[in-house]
C-alpha positions as CSV (number, residue, x, y, z in Angstrom):
1,M,24.0,28.3,33.1
2,A,22.7,28.7,29.5
3,S,23.7,26.3,26.6
4,T,23.7,26.6,22.9
5,R,23.3,24.2,20.3
6,T,24.2,24.8,16.5
7,P,21.2,23.5,14.2
8,E,22.0,20.8,11.9
9,R,21.8,21.9,8.3
10,I,18.7,20.3,6.6
11,E,19.0,19.4,3.0
12,P,16.1,19.7,1.2
13,S,14.7,16.5,-0.5
14,Y,13.3,16.8,-4.3
15,P,10.9,14.4,-5.7
16,K,12.3,12.1,-8.3
17,D,10.1,13.5,-10.9
18,R,10.7,17.0,-10.8
19,T,7.4,17.8,-13.4
20,T,5.5,17.5,-10.3
21,L,6.9,20.9,-8.9
22,G,5.0,22.6,-11.7
23,G,1.3,22.0,-10.3
24,P,-1.3,19.8,-11.8
25,R,-1.3,19.0,-15.4
26,L,-3.9,20.8,-17.4
27,G,-5.1,18.4,-19.6
28,A,-6.8,19.2,-23.0
29,L,-9.6,21.0,-21.4
30,G,-7.4,23.0,-19.4
31,W,-5.4,24.1,-22.3
32,A,-8.5,24.9,-24.4
33,R,-9.6,27.1,-21.9
34,W,-6.3,28.8,-21.4
35,A,-6.1,29.1,-25.1
36,W,-9.7,30.8,-25.2
37,R,-8.8,33.1,-22.5
38,Q,-5.7,34.4,-24.2
39,L,-7.8,34.5,-27.5
40,T,-10.5,36.6,-26.1
41,S,-8.5,39.2,-24.3
42,M,-8.1,42.6,-24.9
43,R,-4.4,42.6,-25.6
44,T,-4.8,39.8,-28.1
45,A,-7.6,41.7,-30.0
46,I,-5.1,44.9,-30.2
47,Y,-2.5,42.7,-31.7
48,L,-5.0,41.2,-34.1
49,L,-6.2,44.7,-35.2
50,L,-2.6,45.8,-35.7
51,L,-1.8,42.7,-37.6
52,L,-5.1,42.9,-40.1
53,A,-3.7,46.6,-40.7
54,A,-0.5,45.1,-41.5
55,A,-1.7,42.3,-43.5
56,S,-3.6,44.9,-45.8
57,F,-0.5,46.8,-46.5
58,P,0.4,44.5,-49.6
59,G,-3.1,45.6,-50.9
60,S,-2.0,49.3,-51.3
61,I,1.1,48.2,-53.0
62,F,0.4,45.4,-55.5
63,P,-2.6,45.9,-58.0
64,Q,-5.7,43.7,-57.1
65,R,-7.8,41.6,-59.4
66,S,-11.0,42.5,-58.0
67,V,-9.9,46.6,-58.2
68,D,-8.0,46.5,-61.4
69,P,-7.4,43.2,-63.6
70,V,-5.9,45.0,-66.5
71,Q,-3.1,46.5,-64.1
72,V,-2.6,42.9,-62.7
73,R,-2.3,41.5,-66.1
74,T,0.4,44.4,-66.7
75,F,2.3,43.5,-63.7
76,F,2.4,39.9,-65.3
77,E,3.9,40.9,-68.6
78,N,6.6,43.3,-67.0
79,N,7.5,41.1,-64.1
80,P,7.2,37.4,-65.7
81,D,9.6,35.7,-63.1
82,L,8.3,37.4,-60.0
83,A,4.6,37.5,-60.6
84,P,3.8,34.1,-60.5
85,W,5.7,33.6,-57.0
86,L,3.6,36.6,-55.5
87,D,0.4,35.0,-57.2
88,R,1.3,31.9,-55.3
89,L,1.3,34.2,-51.8
90,F,-2.4,35.6,-52.9
91,L,-0.7,39.1,-53.1
92,F,-2.9,40.1,-56.0
93,D,-6.3,39.2,-54.1
94,V,-5.0,40.1,-50.8
95,F,-8.6,40.6,-49.0
96,S,-9.7,37.3,-50.3
97,S,-6.9,35.4,-49.4
98,P,-6.7,32.4,-46.8
99,W,-4.3,34.1,-44.6
100,F,-6.0,37.3,-44.5
101,A,-9.4,35.7,-43.8
102,S,-7.8,33.9,-40.8
103,I,-6.7,36.9,-39.5
104,Y,-10.0,38.5,-40.1
105,L,-11.9,35.4,-38.4
106,L,-9.9,35.4,-35.4
107,L,-10.5,39.1,-34.9
108,V,-14.0,38.6,-34.9
109,I,-14.0,35.8,-32.4
110,S,-11.5,37.6,-30.1
111,L,-14.1,40.5,-30.1
112,V,-17.5,38.7,-29.4
113,G,-15.5,36.5,-26.8
114,C,-14.4,40.0,-25.3
115,I,-17.4,41.7,-25.5
116,I,-20.1,39.2,-24.6
117,P,-18.6,38.9,-21.0
118,R,-18.0,42.4,-20.5
119,M,-21.9,43.2,-21.3
120,R,-23.0,40.4,-19.1
121,Q,-21.1,41.6,-16.3
122,H,-21.8,45.5,-16.9
123,W,-25.5,44.5,-17.0
124,R,-25.3,42.9,-13.8
125,S,-23.5,45.8,-12.2
126,I,-25.8,48.4,-13.5
127,R,-28.9,46.4,-12.0
128,A,-27.2,45.8,-8.7
129,Q,-27.7,48.1,-5.7
130,P,-24.7,50.5,-4.8
131,P,-23.1,48.9,-1.8
132,P,-24.0,50.3,1.9
133,A,-21.9,53.0,3.3
134,P,-19.0,51.4,5.6
135,R,-19.3,51.7,8.9
136,R,-16.1,53.4,9.6
137,L,-15.7,56.4,7.5
138,A,-12.2,57.1,8.6
139,R,-10.9,54.0,6.6
140,L,-11.6,56.1,3.3
141,H,-9.0,58.0,1.6
142,A,-10.9,60.9,0.6
143,R,-13.4,62.1,2.9
144,A,-14.9,65.3,4.6
145,D,-16.3,66.0,8.2
146,G,-18.8,68.8,8.9
147,T,-21.5,69.7,11.6
148,L,-24.9,70.4,10.6
149,T,-27.6,72.0,12.9
150,A,-30.6,70.7,10.7
151,E,-32.5,67.4,11.6
152,A,-31.0,64.1,10.5
153,P,-34.0,63.3,8.0
154,E,-33.7,66.8,6.6
155,V,-29.6,66.4,5.9
156,L,-30.5,62.8,4.4
157,A,-33.1,64.1,1.9
158,A,-30.9,67.1,0.9
159,A,-27.9,64.7,0.4
160,R,-29.7,62.3,-1.7
161,Q,-31.4,65.2,-3.9
162,S,-27.7,66.7,-4.4
163,L,-26.0,63.0,-5.1
164,K,-29.0,62.6,-7.7
165,A,-28.8,65.8,-9.5
166,K,-25.0,65.2,-9.9
167,G,-25.5,61.9,-11.7
168,Y,-25.3,59.3,-8.9
169,R,-27.1,56.1,-8.5
170,L,-28.4,56.0,-5.2
171,R,-29.0,52.8,-3.1
172,E,-33.0,52.7,-1.9
173,A,-33.2,53.9,1.5
174,E,-34.6,51.6,4.0
175,D,-36.2,52.4,7.5
176,G,-33.7,53.7,10.2
177,D,-30.9,54.0,7.8
178,L,-28.9,57.1,8.8
179,W,-26.5,57.2,5.7
180,V,-26.8,57.7,2.0
181,T,-24.5,55.7,-0.7
182,G,-24.4,56.3,-4.2
183,E,-22.2,55.4,-7.0
184,K,-21.6,56.5,-10.8
185,G,-19.3,55.9,-13.7
186,Y,-21.1,53.5,-15.5
187,L,-21.3,55.5,-18.4
188,K,-17.4,55.2,-19.3
189,E,-17.9,51.1,-19.3
190,T,-21.0,51.8,-21.7
191,G,-19.0,54.0,-24.0
192,N,-16.5,51.6,-24.0
193,L,-18.6,48.6,-25.0
194,L,-20.3,50.8,-27.6
195,F,-16.9,51.5,-29.1
196,H,-16.3,47.6,-29.5
197,L,-19.7,47.1,-30.9
198,A,-19.2,49.5,-33.6
199,L,-15.6,48.3,-34.3
200,L,-17.3,44.6,-34.6
201,G,-20.1,46.0,-36.8
202,V,-17.7,47.6,-39.2
203,I,-15.5,44.4,-39.4
204,V,-18.8,42.2,-39.9
205,A,-20.2,44.8,-42.6
206,F,-16.9,44.6,-44.3
207,A,-16.9,40.6,-44.2
208,A,-20.8,40.8,-45.4
209,G,-19.7,43.0,-48.3
210,N,-16.8,40.5,-49.3
211,L,-19.4,37.5,-49.1
212,F,-22.4,39.0,-50.7
213,G,-21.5,42.1,-52.7
214,W,-20.3,42.7,-56.2
215,R,-18.4,45.5,-58.1
216,G,-18.7,46.7,-61.5
217,E,-16.9,49.7,-63.4
218,I,-18.4,51.4,-66.4
219,I,-17.5,54.5,-68.4
220,I,-20.6,56.7,-69.3
221,Q,-20.2,59.7,-71.3
222,E,-22.1,62.9,-70.8
223,G,-25.5,62.5,-72.3
224,Q,-25.3,58.9,-72.9
225,S,-27.6,56.3,-71.1
226,W,-26.4,52.9,-69.8
227,T,-28.7,50.0,-68.7
228,A,-27.2,47.8,-66.0
229,T,-26.6,44.1,-67.1
230,A,-23.9,41.6,-66.5
231,G,-22.7,41.8,-70.1
232,T,-22.6,45.7,-70.2
233,F,-20.1,46.5,-67.6
234,D,-16.2,47.1,-68.6
235,T,-15.1,45.1,-65.4
236,L,-17.4,43.0,-63.2
237,N,-16.2,41.2,-60.0
238,F,-18.5,38.9,-57.9
239,S,-17.8,37.8,-54.1
240,P,-18.2,34.1,-53.5
241,L,-21.8,34.0,-52.5
242,A,-23.1,36.7,-55.3
243,G,-24.2,36.3,-58.8
244,E,-25.6,37.8,-61.9
245,G,-29.0,37.8,-60.2
246,D,-27.8,40.3,-57.6
247,I,-27.4,42.9,-60.3
248,P,-30.8,45.1,-60.1
249,T,-32.1,46.4,-63.5
250,F,-31.8,49.8,-63.8
251,T,-30.8,52.5,-66.1
252,V,-28.5,55.6,-65.7
253,E,-28.4,58.7,-67.9
254,L,-25.5,61.2,-67.2
255,N,-27.2,64.4,-67.8
256,K,-24.2,66.7,-66.7
257,L,-20.8,66.7,-65.0
258,D,-19.4,69.8,-63.7
259,V,-15.4,69.9,-62.8
260,A,-13.3,72.5,-61.8
261,F,-9.6,72.8,-61.0
262,E,-7.6,75.1,-59.0
263,S,-6.3,77.6,-61.4
264,Q,-5.3,80.8,-59.1
265,A,-2.9,79.2,-56.5
266,E,0.5,78.5,-57.2
267,G,2.9,75.5,-56.3
268,A,1.4,72.2,-55.2
269,Q,-2.1,73.3,-55.4
270,F,-2.2,74.4,-58.8
271,G,-4.3,72.3,-60.9
272,Q,-5.9,70.5,-57.9
273,P,-9.5,69.5,-58.3
274,R,-12.2,71.8,-56.6
275,R,-15.2,70.4,-57.7
276,F,-16.8,67.3,-59.4
277,D,-20.6,67.7,-59.4
278,G,-23.0,65.7,-61.6
279,L,-26.6,65.3,-62.3
280,A,-28.3,61.7,-63.6
281,T,-31.5,60.4,-64.1
282,V,-31.8,56.9,-62.7
283,E,-34.9,54.8,-64.0
284,V,-35.9,51.5,-62.3
285,P,-38.5,49.4,-64.0
286,G,-42.0,49.9,-62.7
287,R,-41.0,53.3,-61.1
288,E,-40.9,57.1,-62.3
289,P,-37.6,58.2,-63.4
290,E,-35.8,60.3,-61.0
291,Q,-33.1,62.8,-61.1
292,Q,-30.2,62.7,-58.3
293,E,-27.3,64.8,-57.7
294,F,-23.9,63.1,-57.2
295,A,-20.5,64.1,-56.2
296,V,-17.3,62.2,-54.7
297,N,-18.3,60.3,-51.8
298,H,-22.0,61.2,-52.5
299,P,-23.0,58.4,-54.5
300,I,-26.3,57.8,-56.6
301,S,-28.7,55.3,-54.6
302,V,-30.5,52.7,-57.0
303,A,-32.2,49.8,-55.4
304,G,-30.1,49.3,-52.4
305,D,-27.1,49.4,-54.0
306,S,-24.7,52.7,-54.8
307,I,-23.0,54.0,-57.8
308,F,-19.9,56.1,-57.0
309,L,-18.0,58.7,-59.3
310,L,-14.4,57.0,-59.4
311,G,-12.9,59.0,-61.9
312,N,-13.5,61.4,-64.8
313,G,-11.8,62.4,-68.4
314,Y,-12.2,63.5,-71.6
315,A,-14.2,62.1,-74.9
316,P,-13.5,64.4,-77.7
317,I,-15.7,64.1,-80.9
318,V,-13.8,62.6,-83.6
319,T,-14.9,62.9,-87.3
320,I,-12.9,60.9,-89.9
321,R,-13.8,61.6,-93.6
322,D,-12.3,59.7,-96.9
323,P,-10.8,61.8,-99.5
324,D,-14.2,62.5,-101.2
325,G,-15.4,63.8,-98.0
326,E,-17.4,61.2,-97.1
327,V,-17.8,60.5,-93.2
328,L,-16.5,57.2,-92.2
329,Y,-16.6,57.8,-88.6
330,S,-18.0,60.4,-86.1
331,D,-18.1,59.7,-82.5
332,A,-17.1,60.6,-78.9
333,V,-14.1,58.7,-78.1
334,T,-13.2,58.1,-74.3
335,F,-9.5,59.0,-73.8
336,L,-8.2,57.6,-70.2
337,P,-6.2,60.0,-68.1
338,Q,-2.5,58.8,-67.5
339,D,-1.5,61.5,-64.8
340,N,-2.9,64.0,-62.7
341,N,-3.0,66.7,-65.6
342,Y,-5.1,64.4,-67.7
343,A,-2.8,63.6,-70.6
344,S,-4.8,60.9,-71.9
345,E,-4.5,57.8,-74.2
346,G,-6.9,56.5,-76.4
347,A,-7.6,54.5,-79.6
348,I,-10.1,54.5,-82.7
349,K,-11.0,51.7,-84.9
350,V,-12.6,52.7,-88.4
351,T,-14.4,49.8,-89.7
352,A,-16.1,51.5,-92.6
353,R,-12.6,51.5,-94.6
354,D,-10.8,48.7,-96.3
355,P,-8.3,47.8,-94.8
356,G,-9.3,49.1,-91.4
357,L,-8.1,52.1,-90.1
358,G,-6.8,52.6,-86.7
359,L,-5.9,55.6,-84.7
360,V,-3.9,55.7,-81.5
361,G,-2.7,58.6,-79.5
362,G,-3.1,61.2,-76.7
363,F,-5.4,64.0,-75.9
364,L,-3.7,66.9,-74.2
365,P,-6.0,69.3,-72.3
366,T,-3.6,72.0,-72.2
367,L,-0.5,71.6,-74.5
368,R,2.8,72.1,-73.2
369,I,6.1,71.2,-75.2
370,D,8.9,69.8,-72.9
371,P,12.3,69.5,-74.1
372,E,12.7,66.0,-72.8
373,L,9.3,64.6,-72.5
374,G,7.7,66.1,-75.8
375,M,4.1,67.0,-75.9
376,T,2.4,67.0,-72.1
377,S,-0.2,68.6,-70.4
378,S,0.5,71.3,-67.9
379,F,-3.1,71.5,-66.6
380,P,-6.0,69.2,-66.6
381,G,-8.7,72.0,-67.5
382,L,-9.3,72.6,-71.2
383,V,-7.2,75.7,-71.7
384,D,-5.4,74.8,-74.9
385,P,-6.4,71.1,-76.0
386,V,-4.8,69.2,-78.6
387,L,-5.5,65.8,-80.1
388,A,-2.6,64.1,-81.4
389,L,-2.7,60.6,-83.4
390,T,-0.9,58.1,-85.2
391,A,-2.7,56.2,-88.2
392,F,-2.3,52.7,-88.9
393,E,-4.3,50.2,-91.4
394,G,-4.8,46.6,-91.4
395,N,-6.7,43.8,-89.8
396,L,-8.4,45.3,-86.7
397,F,-9.9,42.4,-85.3
398,P,-7.2,39.6,-85.1
399,D,-8.0,36.1,-84.3
400,G,-7.3,35.1,-80.4
401,A,-8.9,35.3,-77.3
402,R,-7.3,38.4,-76.2
403,S,-7.4,41.3,-78.3
404,R,-4.2,42.9,-79.5
405,S,-3.0,45.2,-82.3
406,S,-2.0,43.5,-85.7
407,I,-1.9,46.7,-87.9
408,S,1.6,47.4,-88.9
409,T,1.6,49.8,-91.9
410,P,1.7,53.4,-91.0
411,T,-0.4,55.9,-93.3
412,R,-0.4,59.7,-93.3
């Protein structure tokens, strides 16, 4: 006779302090280790790299002081209410802002913390012997069976030679071994580490350039010479750890600059630049003058620094005479391009006349009369050049820290 018994329901008992269910407390050291693992993970490095790219996006929208301070000043004039708020967010100094530097520093720490352990582990794996062959080959998912008539030593020698020829790293044979084992695939991890090291090198080099580098701009007319000193640059910006003593002393003479534009194609390609080639003579104190060719992305090398071609334009020779025919002014005047067709603007100050004479206008390489825009340029090359100027007379050098025009009476 069998009897059954209904089991009693057992209610689970919970501790009064529910926090004990989550495991032991990490503590300060545990949280620090957890934070370090999160920061040095590859996923975090990718997120930081994407965040850095997004953080640099405002630098391509708003003018930057380190590149074009004139455009920044113009932005303040055109947006007097918005510009101060943007300036508080460092949007005119994006690449030297604290928030950009924070992302940059976190990315460097993340890459270093990720690369060093992987390099150490990879080095140990390379130096370690391949594992011995398993006792039961049937456990392997990929295997092949066959029967050979040769002796075992000959088969093993042939197998070792074949695997070695295919790039396998073989385990050292011991007396009595009737198996051969080898492995490969380390090149993949080596290439991965080299890529991360190259990325880290680019980031560190960029940071070093922002800390120790300097950037200056100067307009040199063809046939002119220019000596590098702090006071001769049109614009000059130093990094936090750079100064005037980092500027090398040298002289550059622009011998020639050849420019060619597309004149045969139609549509969007018409007027596009095709060649910017030049020749310059560089002279460094204590050395013989050296001629160097330069082009776009092919700079002139001077004492470890580089001189890049950032742009070009026209400098027409303007001669001004008084009613008696006496020359008051004669020189090449730089006109700055305002569009892709090199419609340029410039100004001339004639100080030999009293009161002073000022000329403001534009240079058009290829004149075209537009019904709405008026005089403009239809091609960047010198096909039908025109110089249009408006003359003023008055005080050419007003008092004040910032230069401005105070000439008011037009003359013919």
